[in-house]
N, C-alpha and C positions, 0 to 999 in steps of 0.2 A: 775795627780790629781785623776782620777778615780781609778788608781791602788793603790795609797796610802790609799784612803778611803776604797777600797775593802779589803785591807789587814787588816785594823782595824775591819771591819765587820766580816771577817773570824776569826780573833783572838778572837772576843767576843763570837763566837759560834752560832750554829743554834738556840738555845732556845732564845737568845737575838734578833734574827731576826724573831721570831714568830713561830718556829717549836717546836713540843713537845718532840723531842729527840735530841741527840748530834751527828747527822749524816749528814754531808755535802754531797750532791750529786751535780753533774753538773747542773741538772735541778733546784735544790733549789738555787744554786748560781746565775744561769741565771735569776731566778725570782727576787732575791734580786737586781741584777743589773738593771733589767727592772723597778722595783718599785722605786729605789733610783735615778737612772740616766736617765730613759726614753729611754734606749738603749736596743735593743733586740739582743741577740747573739744566734747562733745555739749552740748545745752542743759541736760540734767540735771547733767552734770559742771560746767558753768559756774555753775549755781545753787548747787551745793555749794561751789565755790570762793568765790563771793560771800558765802555764809553764813559761811565760815571767816574772811573778813576783816571781817565785820560789816555787810555791805551786804545789803539786802533788795530784791527786785524790787518796784517801786512798784505798788500796786493802786489803780486809779482809784476815786475817791470817788463813790458813786452816791447821788443823792437823788431821792425820788419827786417827780414834777411837781406832785402835789397838796399837797406840803408847805407848810404855812402857818406861818411863823416867829412871827407875832403870836400865833396860838393856842397854839403850843408855849410861848412865854414866859409867857402867862397860865396855862397848865396847870401850869408849874413853880412858880408862886406859890401854887397851891391846896394844900389839905391833902392829905397822902398817905393811901393806904389804911390804913397803920399808925396814923396820927393819928386816923382815923375808927373804928378797931377793926374794919375790914372785911377781907374776903378780896380779894386782888388776883387777877383771873382774866384770862388771855389766851385769846382765842377765835379759831379759824380752822377752815376747812373745806378738805378735799381730796377730789377725786373721780377715779375711774379708769374708763374705758370697758372693757368686758369682751370686746369683739370683738377677735379676733387681728389683728395688723397684716399686711397682704399686701404683700410686697416685690416688686421688679421681676423677681425670678427665681421659680422654682417654690417656693412656700412649703411649709414643713413642716406636717404635720397637727397641729393644736393642739386638744385636747379641752377644751371649755368646760363647766364643771359647773353654772353658774348658768343653768339653762334659762329662757329668757324674760326674764332680767335683762340690760339693756343697759348699765347703769352702777351703780357703787356709790360712795357718798359718805359721808364721816365728818366730823362736826363735833365739835370737842374743846375743852374748857376745861381749862387748866392753872392750878390755883389755889394760891396761897401766902398764908400769914399767919404772922407771927412767933409762935413758941411752938407751932405746930401742924405736923404733917407735911404736905407738899404733897399735893394731890389731883388726880386726873385724872378728868374726867367727860366721857363721849362718847355720841354717838348715831349710828346708822348709818341711811342712807336708800338703799333700792334702787329704781332706776328701771326699769320694765318695758317701756319703749319709748315712742314718741311718742303723745301724746294731746293733744287741743286744750286749750290753756290750762293745761297742767300743766308745772311746772318739772322739769328733770332733777335738780337738786340740792335743797337745803333751802329750805323756804318760811319766811315770817315766823312762821307758826304753829309750825313745827318748831323755830325758834330760840327762840320764847317758851317752848315746852315744855322745851327744854334749860336755859334760864335759871331756870325754875320748879324743875326738878330740882336745879339748883345751890343755890338758896335752901334747899330742903328738906334736901339732903344736908349742906350746910355749916353750916346752922343760924344764919345771920346775913346781914348785908348784904354786897354785893359791889361792887367797883369793876371795871368791865368794860373791857378794852382789846381793840379789834377794828379791822379794816381798813374800807375804804370800799365794800365790796360793796353793791350796791343793796338787797339784803334786810336788810343790817345798819343802813343809815342812812335807810330809808324813813320816811315820816310815821307809818305804823302802828307800826313798830318803836320809834320815839322815844316814842310814846304808851305802848306796852307797858313800855318801860324806865322811864319816869317813874312808871308805876303801881306 
């Protein structure tokens, strides 16, 4: 009974239930259930009830501001890596500072074993090709602290070495998918990729 009536309330929308916009949240739905049926649910319990009746909490659609629909459409028309007989490689970098976080209260003592190393970064290629097992190719970069003109993370030369290693280890051409990090899209990197 509760579930059938709740579905009708959800279908009518949040404005019909007294809210000023068309956005259902777990808290709002729990409030409607409390008012209409006198039953209180935790947010986790409300989520389980919604799943049981086939409703999912809406997740906002996020798109990068740099997204270029025209380039995406043109890219979709191009040959795929499989058509070219190439490896499809996804590349990204992640880094982590090694200094312990100091909170507002008395911090615990944290022993850091990387003496003199301020940050560690890792660049990784995940490579796939039909008929072959997937490959993971990675490089690690240790930053030992500030120096004039030196990057904390990977440089264009480091990325070039990673791509060279991929070519050698995979034994063929690659189609590279990467983000718009400045060292990925610089003029020098475009020249290296083209070569």
